[in-house]
BATORKOL-270052 format. One record per residue (C-alpha): residue number from 1; residue in three letters; x, y, z. Coordinates in Angstrom, 3 decimals, always signed. Layout:
<recs>
@k=NUM | r=ala | x=X | y=Y | z=Z .
...
</recs>
This chain:
<recs>
@k=1 | r=met | x=+148.633 | y=+159.592 | z=+111.383 .
@k=2 | r=ile | x=+148.618 | y=+160.584 | z=+115.047 .
@k=3 | r=phe | x=+151.419 | y=+158.215 | z=+116.075 .
@k=4 | r=glu | x=+154.063 | y=+156.366 | z=+114.097 .
@k=5 | r=gly | x=+156.804 | y=+154.247 | z=+115.612 .
@k=6 | r=gln | x=+158.913 | y=+151.220 | z=+114.738 .
@k=7 | r=ala | x=+156.286 | y=+148.735 | z=+115.904 .
@k=8 | r=ile | x=+152.967 | y=+150.583 | z=+116.072 .
@k=9 | r=lys | x=+151.090 | y=+153.142 | z=+114.009 .
@k=10 | r=val | x=+147.847 | y=+154.926 | z=+114.862 .
@k=11 | r=ala | x=+145.565 | y=+156.593 | z=+112.332 .
@k=12 | r=val | x=+142.072 | y=+158.073 | z=+112.743 .
@k=13 | r=asp | x=+139.464 | y=+158.137 | z=+109.991 .
@k=14 | r=asp | x=+136.940 | y=+160.873 | z=+109.261 .
@k=15 | r=ala | x=+134.326 | y=+159.191 | z=+111.453 .
@k=16 | r=gly | x=+136.581 | y=+159.385 | z=+114.499 .
@k=17 | r=val | x=+137.502 | y=+155.678 | z=+114.573 .
@k=18 | r=ala | x=+141.172 | y=+154.968 | z=+115.249 .
@k=19 | r=thr | x=+143.128 | y=+151.952 | z=+114.012 .
@k=20 | r=val | x=+146.164 | y=+150.858 | z=+115.995 .
@k=21 | r=thr | x=+148.275 | y=+148.801 | z=+113.587 .
@k=22 | r=leu | x=+150.947 | y=+146.467 | z=+114.908 .
@k=23 | r=asp | x=+153.827 | y=+146.125 | z=+112.447 .
@k=24 | r=leu | x=+157.231 | y=+145.483 | z=+114.034 .
@k=25 | r=val | x=+159.919 | y=+146.715 | z=+111.654 .
@k=26 | r=gly | x=+162.517 | y=+144.178 | z=+110.567 .
@k=27 | r=glu | x=+160.580 | y=+141.159 | z=+111.845 .
@k=28 | r=ser | x=+158.333 | y=+138.684 | z=+110.070 .
@k=29 | r=val | x=+155.988 | y=+138.562 | z=+113.083 .
@k=30 | r=asn | x=+154.727 | y=+140.935 | z=+115.750 .
@k=31 | r=lys | x=+155.954 | y=+140.240 | z=+119.271 .
@k=32 | r=phe | x=+155.993 | y=+142.094 | z=+122.549 .
@k=33 | r=asn | x=+159.495 | y=+143.331 | z=+123.208 .
@k=34 | r=ser | x=+160.362 | y=+146.488 | z=+125.144 .
@k=35 | r=leu | x=+160.072 | y=+148.579 | z=+121.979 .
@k=36 | r=thr | x=+156.547 | y=+147.359 | z=+121.236 .
@k=37 | r=leu | x=+155.376 | y=+147.766 | z=+124.839 .
@k=38 | r=asn | x=+156.774 | y=+151.294 | z=+125.073 .
@k=39 | r=glu | x=+155.208 | y=+152.298 | z=+121.781 .
@k=40 | r=leu | x=+151.889 | y=+150.748 | z=+122.766 .
@k=41 | r=ala | x=+151.941 | y=+152.906 | z=+125.899 .
@k=42 | r=glu | x=+152.658 | y=+155.997 | z=+123.773 .
@k=43 | r=ala | x=+149.930 | y=+155.063 | z=+121.295 .
@k=44 | r=val | x=+147.333 | y=+154.647 | z=+124.044 .
@k=45 | r=thr | x=+148.350 | y=+157.976 | z=+125.561 .
@k=46 | r=ala | x=+147.858 | y=+159.608 | z=+122.154 .
@k=47 | r=leu | x=+144.407 | y=+158.014 | z=+121.897 .
@k=48 | r=lys | x=+143.416 | y=+159.487 | z=+125.262 .
@k=49 | r=his | x=+144.003 | y=+162.980 | z=+123.920 .
@k=50 | r=ile | x=+141.821 | y=+162.646 | z=+120.815 .
@k=51 | r=asp | x=+138.634 | y=+164.647 | z=+121.092 .
@k=52 | r=asp | x=+135.404 | y=+162.793 | z=+120.320 .
@k=53 | r=leu | x=+137.078 | y=+159.442 | z=+119.701 .
@k=54 | r=gln | x=+134.370 | y=+157.028 | z=+118.524 .
@k=55 | r=gly | x=+136.166 | y=+153.698 | z=+118.622 .
@k=56 | r=val | x=+139.511 | y=+151.905 | z=+118.396 .
@k=57 | r=ile | x=+140.481 | y=+148.867 | z=+116.346 .
@k=58 | r=phe | x=+143.650 | y=+146.921 | z=+117.165 .
@k=59 | r=ala | x=+144.894 | y=+145.270 | z=+113.982 .
@k=60 | r=ser | x=+148.028 | y=+143.792 | z=+112.432 .
@k=61 | r=ala | x=+149.814 | y=+144.529 | z=+109.173 .
@k=62 | r=lys | x=+151.462 | y=+141.078 | z=+109.254 .
@k=63 | r=asp | x=+150.013 | y=+137.599 | z=+108.752 .
@k=64 | r=val | x=+149.923 | y=+137.116 | z=+112.523 .
@k=65 | r=phe | x=+148.418 | y=+139.331 | z=+115.205 .
@k=66 | r=val | x=+150.998 | y=+139.010 | z=+118.020 .
@k=67 | r=val | x=+152.852 | y=+135.755 | z=+118.674 .
@k=68 | r=gly | x=+153.529 | y=+136.717 | z=+122.301 .
@k=69 | r=ala | x=+156.393 | y=+138.135 | z=+124.304 .
@k=70 | r=asp | x=+159.959 | y=+138.113 | z=+123.024 .
@k=71 | r=ile | x=+161.268 | y=+135.335 | z=+125.268 .
@k=72 | r=thr | x=+164.900 | y=+136.122 | z=+124.476 .
@k=73 | r=glu | x=+164.376 | y=+139.582 | z=+125.961 .
@k=74 | r=phe | x=+161.973 | y=+138.851 | z=+128.787 .
@k=75 | r=thr | x=+164.176 | y=+136.178 | z=+130.346 .
@k=76 | r=thr | x=+166.144 | y=+139.128 | z=+131.740 .
@k=77 | r=trp | x=+163.012 | y=+140.078 | z=+133.675 .
@k=78 | r=phe | x=+163.194 | y=+136.762 | z=+135.521 .
@k=79 | r=glu | x=+166.662 | y=+137.672 | z=+136.815 .
@k=80 | r=leu | x=+165.310 | y=+140.766 | z=+138.580 .
@k=81 | r=glu | x=+164.561 | y=+140.921 | z=+142.280 .
@k=82 | r=glu | x=+160.961 | y=+140.090 | z=+143.129 .
@k=83 | r=asp | x=+159.972 | y=+143.723 | z=+143.769 .
@k=84 | r=glu | x=+161.541 | y=+144.866 | z=+140.503 .
@k=85 | r=leu | x=+159.813 | y=+142.113 | z=+138.529 .
@k=86 | r=ser | x=+156.497 | y=+142.986 | z=+140.159 .
@k=87 | r=asp | x=+156.931 | y=+146.614 | z=+139.137 .
@k=88 | r=lys | x=+157.703 | y=+145.590 | z=+135.554 .
@k=89 | r=leu | x=+154.513 | y=+143.571 | z=+135.451 .
@k=90 | r=arg | x=+152.498 | y=+146.453 | z=+136.891 .
@k=91 | r=leu | x=+153.749 | y=+148.744 | z=+134.131 .
@k=92 | r=ala | x=+152.503 | y=+146.274 | z=+131.509 .
@k=93 | r=his | x=+149.191 | y=+145.980 | z=+133.360 .
@k=94 | r=thr | x=+148.862 | y=+149.760 | z=+133.285 .
@k=95 | r=ile | x=+149.022 | y=+149.723 | z=+129.489 .
@k=96 | r=phe | x=+146.410 | y=+146.996 | z=+129.156 .
@k=97 | r=asn | x=+144.174 | y=+148.626 | z=+131.775 .
@k=98 | r=asp | x=+144.404 | y=+151.936 | z=+129.927 .
@k=99 | r=ile | x=+143.190 | y=+150.155 | z=+126.797 .
@k=100 | r=ser | x=+140.249 | y=+148.614 | z=+128.652 .
@k=101 | r=asn | x=+139.404 | y=+152.043 | z=+130.125 .
@k=102 | r=leu | x=+139.423 | y=+154.069 | z=+126.903 .
@k=103 | r=cys | x=+136.431 | y=+156.365 | z=+126.466 .
@k=104 | r=cys | x=+135.088 | y=+154.427 | z=+123.478 .
@k=105 | r=pro | x=+134.515 | y=+150.835 | z=+122.345 .
@k=106 | r=thr | x=+137.590 | y=+148.806 | z=+121.405 .
@k=107 | r=val | x=+137.788 | y=+145.825 | z=+119.055 .
@k=108 | r=ala | x=+140.623 | y=+143.375 | z=+118.403 .
@k=109 | r=ala | x=+140.837 | y=+142.341 | z=+114.743 .
@k=110 | r=ile | x=+142.580 | y=+138.970 | z=+115.072 .
@k=111 | r=asn | x=+143.805 | y=+138.143 | z=+111.579 .
@k=112 | r=gly | x=+146.287 | y=+135.444 | z=+112.636 .
@k=113 | r=ile | x=+148.000 | y=+133.895 | z=+115.642 .
@k=114 | r=ala | x=+147.437 | y=+135.726 | z=+118.940 .
@k=115 | r=leu | x=+149.281 | y=+134.025 | z=+121.781 .
@k=116 | r=gly | x=+150.480 | y=+134.941 | z=+125.255 .
@k=117 | r=gly | x=+150.761 | y=+138.701 | z=+125.550 .
@k=118 | r=gly | x=+149.047 | y=+139.022 | z=+122.174 .
@k=119 | r=met | x=+146.036 | y=+137.170 | z=+123.579 .
@k=120 | r=glu | x=+146.104 | y=+139.360 | z=+126.680 .
@k=121 | r=leu | x=+145.938 | y=+142.448 | z=+124.455 .
@k=122 | r=val | x=+142.923 | y=+140.855 | z=+122.771 .
@k=123 | r=leu | x=+141.315 | y=+140.278 | z=+126.170 .
@k=124 | r=ala | x=+141.797 | y=+143.929 | z=+127.123 .
@k=125 | r=cys | x=+139.500 | y=+144.952 | z=+124.258 .
@k=126 | r=asp | x=+135.716 | y=+145.098 | z=+124.535 .
@k=127 | r=tyr | x=+135.067 | y=+142.929 | z=+121.478 .
@k=128 | r=arg | x=+136.997 | y=+140.406 | z=+119.422 .
@k=129 | r=val | x=+136.702 | y=+139.456 | z=+115.740 .
@k=130 | r=met | x=+138.700 | y=+136.399 | z=+114.699 .
@k=131 | r=ala | x=+139.729 | y=+135.112 | z=+111.295 .
@k=132 | r=asp | x=+138.520 | y=+131.578 | z=+110.612 .
@k=133 | r=ser | x=+142.133 | y=+130.559 | z=+109.982 .
@k=134 | r=ala | x=+143.562 | y=+132.156 | z=+113.138 .
@k=135 | r=lys | x=+144.548 | y=+130.583 | z=+116.448 .
@k=136 | r=ile | x=+144.558 | y=+132.104 | z=+119.911 .
@k=137 | r=gly | x=+145.738 | y=+130.921 | z=+123.307 .
@k=138 | r=leu | x=+147.742 | y=+131.358 | z=+126.479 .
@k=139 | r=pro | x=+150.631 | y=+128.836 | z=+126.324 .
@k=140 | r=glu | x=+152.659 | y=+130.226 | z=+129.239 .
@k=141 | r=thr | x=+152.337 | y=+127.125 | z=+131.428 .
@k=142 | r=gln | x=+154.493 | y=+125.300 | z=+128.880 .
@k=143 | r=leu | x=+157.297 | y=+127.617 | z=+129.993 .
@k=144 | r=gly | x=+156.740 | y=+127.024 | z=+133.697 .
@k=145 | r=ile | x=+154.819 | y=+130.260 | z=+134.298 .
@k=146 | r=tyr | x=+151.257 | y=+131.447 | z=+133.708 .
@k=147 | r=pro | x=+149.795 | y=+134.550 | z=+131.997 .
@k=148 | r=gly | x=+151.116 | y=+137.664 | z=+133.716 .
@k=149 | r=trp | x=+149.407 | y=+140.548 | z=+131.907 .
@k=150 | r=gly | x=+145.829 | y=+139.915 | z=+132.938 .
@k=151 | r=gly | x=+145.106 | y=+136.554 | z=+131.349 .
@k=152 | r=thr | x=+144.145 | y=+134.830 | z=+134.612 .
@k=153 | r=val | x=+141.906 | y=+137.777 | z=+135.477 .
@k=154 | r=arg | x=+140.079 | y=+138.579 | z=+132.237 .
@k=155 | r=leu | x=+139.703 | y=+135.160 | z=+130.592 .
@k=156 | r=pro | x=+137.664 | y=+133.554 | z=+133.439 .
@k=157 | r=arg | x=+135.306 | y=+136.528 | z=+133.448 .
@k=158 | r=leu | x=+134.864 | y=+136.179 | z=+129.698 .
@k=159 | r=ile | x=+134.452 | y=+132.412 | z=+129.167 .
@k=160 | r=gly | x=+133.877 | y=+131.047 | z=+132.668 .
@k=161 | r=ala | x=+136.261 | y=+129.758 | z=+135.305 .
@k=162 | r=asp | x=+136.196 | y=+126.117 | z=+134.209 .
@k=163 | r=asn | x=+136.877 | y=+126.925 | z=+130.546 .
@k=164 | r=ala | x=+139.594 | y=+129.417 | z=+131.505 .
@k=165 | r=cys | x=+141.355 | y=+126.799 | z=+133.643 .
@k=166 | r=glu | x=+141.321 | y=+124.390 | z=+130.701 .
@k=167 | r=trp | x=+142.656 | y=+127.045 | z=+128.295 .
@k=168 | r=ile | x=+145.398 | y=+128.281 | z=+130.601 .
@k=169 | r=cys | x=+146.493 | y=+124.991 | z=+132.198 .
@k=170 | r=gly | x=+146.490 | y=+123.132 | z=+128.888 .
@k=171 | r=gly | x=+148.314 | y=+125.904 | z=+127.049 .
@k=172 | r=ala | x=+146.843 | y=+124.815 | z=+123.715 .
@k=173 | r=gln | x=+146.247 | y=+127.012 | z=+120.694 .
@k=174 | r=lys | x=+142.504 | y=+127.292 | z=+120.081 .
@k=175 | r=arg | x=+140.989 | y=+127.380 | z=+116.614 .
@k=176 | r=ser | x=+138.233 | y=+129.823 | z=+115.728 .
@k=177 | r=glu | x=+135.382 | y=+127.314 | z=+116.112 .
@k=178 | r=glu | x=+136.288 | y=+126.471 | z=+119.706 .
@k=179 | r=ala | x=+137.078 | y=+130.071 | z=+120.593 .
@k=180 | r=phe | x=+133.660 | y=+131.190 | z=+119.372 .
@k=181 | r=lys | x=+131.861 | y=+128.295 | z=+121.089 .
@k=182 | r=asp | x=+133.487 | y=+129.134 | z=+124.431 .
@k=183 | r=gly | x=+132.675 | y=+132.830 | z=+124.037 .
@k=184 | r=ala | x=+136.257 | y=+134.060 | z=+123.723 .
@k=185 | r=val | x=+135.466 | y=+135.908 | z=+120.473 .
@k=186 | r=asp | x=+132.336 | y=+137.655 | z=+119.226 .
@k=187 | r=ala | x=+132.571 | y=+136.845 | z=+115.529 .
@k=188 | r=val | x=+134.466 | y=+134.589 | z=+113.130 .
@k=189 | r=val | x=+134.988 | y=+135.785 | z=+109.558 .
@k=190 | r=pro | x=+137.412 | y=+135.195 | z=+106.657 .
@k=191 | r=ala | x=+140.813 | y=+136.795 | z=+107.282 .
@k=192 | r=ala | x=+140.236 | y=+139.384 | z=+104.553 .
@k=193 | r=lys | x=+137.094 | y=+140.582 | z=+106.359 .
@k=194 | r=val | x=+138.495 | y=+140.918 | z=+109.892 .
@k=195 | r=asn | x=+139.115 | y=+144.682 | z=+109.893 .
@k=196 | r=glu | x=+135.842 | y=+145.365 | z=+108.107 .
@k=197 | r=ser | x=+133.944 | y=+143.264 | z=+110.637 .
@k=198 | r=ala | x=+135.684 | y=+145.046 | z=+113.525 .
@k=199 | r=arg | x=+134.568 | y=+148.384 | z=+112.070 .
@k=200 | r=his | x=+131.012 | y=+147.028 | z=+111.791 .
@k=201 | r=leu | x=+131.024 | y=+146.092 | z=+115.480 .
@k=202 | r=ile | x=+131.974 | y=+149.622 | z=+116.426 .
@k=203 | r=gln | x=+129.169 | y=+150.953 | z=+114.249 .
@k=204 | r=gln | x=+126.717 | y=+148.697 | z=+116.081 .
@k=205 | r=val | x=+127.823 | y=+150.280 | z=+119.355 .
@k=206 | r=leu | x=+127.416 | y=+153.767 | z=+117.890 .
@k=207 | r=asp | x=+123.940 | y=+152.806 | z=+116.653 .
@k=208 | r=gly | x=+122.944 | y=+151.712 | z=+120.150 .
@k=209 | r=lys | x=+122.675 | y=+148.000 | z=+119.293 .
@k=210 | r=leu | x=+125.548 | y=+146.991 | z=+121.588 .
@k=211 | r=asp | x=+126.321 | y=+148.324 | z=+125.080 .
@k=212 | r=tyr | x=+130.050 | y=+148.190 | z=+125.712 .
@k=213 | r=his | x=+129.670 | y=+149.904 | z=+129.112 .
@k=214 | r=ala | x=+127.537 | y=+147.017 | z=+130.388 .
@k=215 | r=arg | x=+130.070 | y=+144.520 | z=+129.079 .
@k=216 | r=arg | x=+132.915 | y=+146.329 | z=+130.824 .
@k=217 | r=asp | x=+131.038 | y=+146.444 | z=+134.120 .
@k=218 | r=glu | x=+130.331 | y=+142.729 | z=+133.938 .
@k=219 | r=leu | x=+133.922 | y=+141.796 | z=+133.128 .
@k=220 | r=arg | x=+135.416 | y=+143.990 | z=+135.849 .
@k=221 | r=ala | x=+133.215 | y=+142.802 | z=+138.703 .
@k=222 | r=pro | x=+133.968 | y=+139.788 | z=+140.893 .
@k=223 | r=met | x=+132.324 | y=+136.580 | z=+139.728 .
@k=224 | r=val | x=+129.578 | y=+135.217 | z=+141.974 .
@k=225 | r=phe | x=+129.430 | y=+131.530 | z=+142.909 .
@k=226 | r=ser | x=+127.780 | y=+129.646 | z=+145.705 .
@k=227 | r=pro | x=+130.331 | y=+127.888 | z=+147.952 .
@k=228 | r=ile | x=+129.224 | y=+124.465 | z=+146.680 .
@k=229 | r=glu | x=+129.354 | y=+125.540 | z=+143.022 .
@k=230 | r=lys | x=+132.831 | y=+127.019 | z=+143.413 .
@k=231 | r=met | x=+134.088 | y=+123.924 | z=+145.244 .
@k=232 | r=met | x=+132.738 | y=+121.586 | z=+142.568 .
@k=233 | r=ile | x=+134.325 | y=+123.583 | z=+139.737 .
@k=234 | r=phe | x=+137.789 | y=+123.834 | z=+141.217 .
@k=235 | r=glu | x=+138.016 | y=+120.427 | z=+142.854 .
@k=236 | r=ser | x=+137.112 | y=+118.877 | z=+139.508 .
@k=237 | r=val | x=+139.632 | y=+121.035 | z=+137.643 .
@k=238 | r=arg | x=+142.384 | y=+120.291 | z=+140.168 .
@k=239 | r=gly | x=+141.794 | y=+116.574 | z=+139.845 .
@k=240 | r=val | x=+142.050 | y=+116.571 | z=+136.051 .
@k=241 | r=val | x=+144.950 | y=+119.023 | z=+135.789 .
@k=242 | r=gly | x=+146.896 | y=+117.547 | z=+138.694 .
@k=243 | r=ala | x=+146.810 | y=+114.084 | z=+137.135 .
@k=244 | r=lys | x=+148.202 | y=+115.412 | z=+133.865 .
@k=245 | r=ala | x=+150.729 | y=+117.944 | z=+135.182 .
@k=246 | r=gly | x=+152.256 | y=+115.883 | z=+137.975 .
@k=247 | r=lys | x=+154.291 | y=+117.225 | z=+140.875 .
@k=248 | r=his | x=+157.248 | y=+118.428 | z=+138.787 .
@k=249 | r=tyr | x=+155.266 | y=+121.044 | z=+136.802 .
@k=250 | r=pro | x=+153.794 | y=+123.550 | z=+139.285 .
@k=251 | r=ala | x=+152.537 | y=+126.203 | z=+136.833 .
@k=252 | r=pro | x=+149.142 | y=+124.650 | z=+135.940 .
@k=253 | r=met | x=+148.160 | y=+124.126 | z=+139.581 .
@k=254 | r=ala | x=+149.422 | y=+127.598 | z=+140.492 .
@k=255 | r=ala | x=+147.270 | y=+129.038 | z=+137.699 .
@k=256 | r=ile | x=+144.196 | y=+127.290 | z=+139.129 .
@k=257 | r=lys | x=+144.947 | y=+128.707 | z=+142.578 .
@k=258 | r=thr | x=+145.313 | y=+132.214 | z=+141.164 .
@k=259 | r=ile | x=+142.121 | y=+131.972 | z=+139.103 .
@k=260 | r=glu | x=+140.161 | y=+130.599 | z=+142.068 .
@k=261 | r=lys | x=+141.244 | y=+133.502 | z=+144.257 .
@k=262 | r=gly | x=+141.026 | y=+136.191 | z=+141.582 .
@k=263 | r=ile | x=+137.461 | y=+135.543 | z=+140.411 .
@k=264 | r=ser | x=+136.134 | y=+136.652 | z=+143.810 .
@k=265 | r=gln | x=+138.159 | y=+139.876 | z=+143.798 .
@k=266 | r=asp | x=+137.711 | y=+143.147 | z=+141.984 .
@k=267 | r=met | x=+139.956 | y=+143.775 | z=+138.984 .
@k=268 | r=glu | x=+142.656 | y=+145.659 | z=+140.876 .
@k=269 | r=lys | x=+143.053 | y=+143.032 | z=+143.618 .
@k=270 | r=ala | x=+142.880 | y=+140.170 | z=+141.116 .
@k=271 | r=ile | x=+145.749 | y=+141.690 | z=+139.144 .
@k=272 | r=glu | x=+147.873 | y=+141.858 | z=+142.294 .
@k=273 | r=thr | x=+147.040 | y=+138.209 | z=+142.982 .
@k=274 | r=glu | x=+148.167 | y=+137.315 | z=+139.468 .
@k=275 | r=ile | x=+151.412 | y=+139.266 | z=+139.838 .
@k=276 | r=lys | x=+152.285 | y=+137.621 | z=+143.152 .
@k=277 | r=gly | x=+151.835 | y=+134.114 | z=+141.787 .
@k=278 | r=phe | x=+153.614 | y=+134.898 | z=+138.514 .
@k=279 | r=val | x=+156.696 | y=+136.216 | z=+140.302 .
@k=280 | r=lys | x=+156.919 | y=+133.083 | z=+142.449 .
@k=281 | r=leu | x=+156.860 | y=+130.858 | z=+139.373 .
@k=282 | r=ala | x=+159.226 | y=+133.042 | z=+137.333 .
@k=283 | r=lys | x=+161.854 | y=+132.927 | z=+140.077 .
@k=284 | r=gly | x=+161.649 | y=+129.144 | z=+140.384 .
@k=285 | r=pro | x=+163.913 | y=+126.477 | z=+138.836 .
@k=286 | r=val | x=+161.209 | y=+124.904 | z=+136.642 .
@k=287 | r=ala | x=+160.539 | y=+128.095 | z=+134.695 .
@k=288 | r=lys | x=+164.267 | y=+128.639 | z=+134.182 .
@k=289 | r=ala | x=+164.730 | y=+125.090 | z=+132.898 .
@k=290 | r=leu | x=+161.707 | y=+125.147 | z=+130.565 .
@k=291 | r=val | x=+162.555 | y=+128.579 | z=+129.148 .
@k=292 | r=asn | x=+166.135 | y=+127.450 | z=+128.440 .
@k=293 | r=leu | x=+164.766 | y=+124.309 | z=+126.788 .
@k=294 | r=phe | x=+162.462 | y=+126.434 | z=+124.637 .
@k=295 | r=leu | x=+165.282 | y=+128.770 | z=+123.599 .
@k=296 | r=ser | x=+167.532 | y=+125.825 | z=+122.755 .
@k=297 | r=asp | x=+164.781 | y=+124.265 | z=+120.649 .
@k=298 | r=gln | x=+164.289 | y=+127.543 | z=+118.797 .
@k=299 | r=gln | x=+168.022 | y=+127.798 | z=+118.127 .
@k=300 | r=ile | x=+168.122 | y=+124.247 | z=+116.751 .
@k=301 | r=lys | x=+165.198 | y=+124.989 | z=+114.435 .
@k=302 | r=lys | x=+166.858 | y=+128.195 | z=+113.271 .
@k=303 | r=thr | x=+170.161 | y=+126.446 | z=+112.591 .
@k=304 | r=ala | x=+168.470 | y=+123.519 | z=+110.843 .
@k=305 | r=gly | x=+166.540 | y=+125.958 | z=+108.675 .
@k=306 | r=lys | x=+169.771 | y=+127.540 | z=+107.466 .
@k=307 | r=tyr | x=+171.239 | y=+124.161 | z=+106.522 .
@k=308 | r=ala | x=+167.989 | y=+123.123 | z=+104.820 .
@k=309 | r=lys | x=+168.145 | y=+126.146 | z=+102.507 .
@k=310 | r=asn | x=+171.541 | y=+125.060 | z=+101.196 .
@k=311 | r=ala | x=+170.862 | y=+121.318 | z=+101.177 .
@k=312 | r=thr | x=+171.084 | y=+119.322 | z=+97.960 .
@k=313 | r=pro | x=+167.845 | y=+117.507 | z=+97.043 .
@k=314 | r=val | x=+167.971 | y=+113.778 | z=+97.805 .
@k=315 | r=lys | x=+167.543 | y=+111.731 | z=+94.604 .
@k=316 | r=gln | x=+168.897 | y=+108.329 | z=+95.726 .
@k=317 | r=ala | x=+169.253 | y=+106.508 | z=+99.019 .
@k=318 | r=ala | x=+171.257 | y=+103.433 | z=+100.016 .
@k=319 | r=val | x=+171.409 | y=+101.141 | z=+103.013 .
@k=320 | r=leu | x=+174.806 | y=+100.292 | z=+104.510 .
@k=321 | r=gly | x=+175.146 | y=+97.005 | z=+106.366 .
@k=322 | r=ala | x=+173.854 | y=+93.490 | z=+105.825 .
@k=323 | r=gly | x=+172.566 | y=+92.848 | z=+109.335 .
@k=324 | r=ile | x=+168.990 | y=+92.103 | z=+110.379 .
@k=325 | r=met | x=+167.832 | y=+95.723 | z=+110.271 .
@k=326 | r=gly | x=+169.577 | y=+96.460 | z=+106.999 .
@k=327 | r=gly | x=+168.142 | y=+93.314 | z=+105.463 .
@k=328 | r=trp | x=+164.662 | y=+94.221 | z=+106.677 .
@k=329 | r=leu | x=+164.902 | y=+97.656 | z=+105.073 .
@k=330 | r=ile | x=+166.010 | y=+96.158 | z=+101.754 .
@k=331 | r=ser | x=+163.532 | y=+93.287 | z=+101.788 .
@k=332 | r=pro | x=+160.877 | y=+93.361 | z=+104.562 .
@k=333 | r=pro | x=+159.768 | y=+89.988 | z=+105.990 .
@k=334 | r=leu | x=+157.102 | y=+88.118 | z=+104.057 .
@k=335 | r=lys | x=+154.417 | y=+88.795 | z=+106.661 .
@k=336 | r=ala | x=+155.079 | y=+92.544 | z=+106.530 .
@k=337 | r=arg | x=+154.998 | y=+92.486 | z=+102.721 .
@k=338 | r=gln | x=+151.687 | y=+90.617 | z=+102.690 .
@k=339 | r=ser | x=+150.075 | y=+92.924 | z=+105.229 .
@k=340 | r=ser | x=+151.048 | y=+95.930 | z=+103.193 .
</recs>
């Protein structure tokens, strides 16, 4: 064991392949809070100092990979001044960039849900193996923001600008079949085989069958479109997304604007474009309202779950009242009975 914290452990096998295991102590799921981010930075620093490192696998000891950022903690980021928030984002980007710049191939072993920041960690790796039962996605627009740790930069380069706009603006969780079809993952296997398959991918690189350097170069470079092609892609996307989002939800359209600008920039400039747009959204009233709504919904579910545990099973039910609705419940109209 070369690193062991409260959220992350790193071990290296005899062949020089390291496994970074996410396992947040005291929680049923992995999530990106300050502890996890800080330990991830320490883990990556430790990996940099390993001589003759052959590969790195990012895996989870829980049933999920990473469910995303800890919203209860990261709402405090939104209260920061714009410059301070930008710096916070840059620190996170540094961690993910360090992962994508490691001296060896990296593979994400996605055994379960990987959302938000968890998906952005996945995107920072060279290859991705996904369990057939897992789901991945970038749901940030549902909170009035968009991905802020490289999602708008890396996903378009991986699956294409039009697909990336649909993934990010829609905020949906993607099943393994769709993720593989769009090119977001390299292999889909049973959950029990995810780590084994990730190790096999690294071996293919070591055997010269896969060139991770070429993949990195392709994913870091600006994307090339003719002016007409670029216009057709983004005008079409804006029309579809704008009709669905409406004027009161700015995040999807802001994401399109950021993606459109970022695909023509190198990685460093594209990241700055993402940060600038993210900060503007995070400081706006819509993000604040949607995040508060999300937190309230989570609190209701948590409270309801506690009551449900102590609830007495329902064995009988009765209808009070002899009005029209009560009578219908006791004895539905003849037409309804016949149709049933």
